[in-house]
C-alpha positions, 0 to 999 in steps of 0.5 A: 508444515513448511512455509516456502518462500517466494523471491520476486525480481524488481518491477519490469523484471520477468524472472530472477535472471532478468532481475540480476542481469538488470543490476538487481541484488539478492538485497533487492529481491522482494521475498514473500512468504505464503500468507495464512488467514486465520480468523478467531470465533467470536460469540459475541459479549454482554454489553455491560463487559464491553463498556468496561474495557479500557479505552486505548487512543487511536494511532493515525496514519493521517492524523485525525482522519484516517486510523490505523486499521480504518478502511476508506472507499472513495467512489465516483464516476468515471474520469472524474479524478479518482485515480488521480487523488489516489496518487496524490494521497499516496505520495503526500502520505509516503512524503509526509505532508498532510493531505488536507492541511499541508503540515508536516506529518510522520512520513508513512510506507505506502503500497499502491496497487494499480490494477486500471492504469497502463504505466504509460498513461500515469508516469507523468503524474507520478513524476509531477506529484514526487517533484512537487513534494520535493520542492516543498522539502518533503521528498519521498524517500526510497522505500516508503512508496512502492507501486505494484502495476497490475493493470495486466493481471487478472487479480480477484481480491474476492478469491482466495488466491488473490487474497493471499497475493494481497496479504503476501505482499503486504507482509513483505512490505508492511505499509501503513496505507494500502491504496487499491 
């Protein structure tokens, strides 16, 4: 069947007309393509066959900490800094600053989906962290950190529509790290 692409306006614009009125261009429209999720069936394999496979070196998003394709779940009590830590992690990875060693690393594309904080609550925190990265000589380059503010939407990633929503945006930007 055919696949229909969807053009989304810049953050803060309610539609494409608002996007163009706000100075947006065709190039700055975000094009998303509805995702199809295809699973492959697996019946397992004999362990003697499994151990014969070639061991390929891991590729890392954060060197020696987070490999490509890995998931990391951070939990804690409310008000103890999880959101602040996630913003800091996102900025450092996008800026090419290793979050634990402070050493230079390859900057990675990052997407942050914030479905909790009102933008007014965290703007100064973002400004401070981006400013610090710039003062360290590692400014975040345009397109390396995409912020998806969804505090007023009810996106349920356990539902098929929520999964498609996230996959569409992931495929549009192809981030190496997604922080939700």
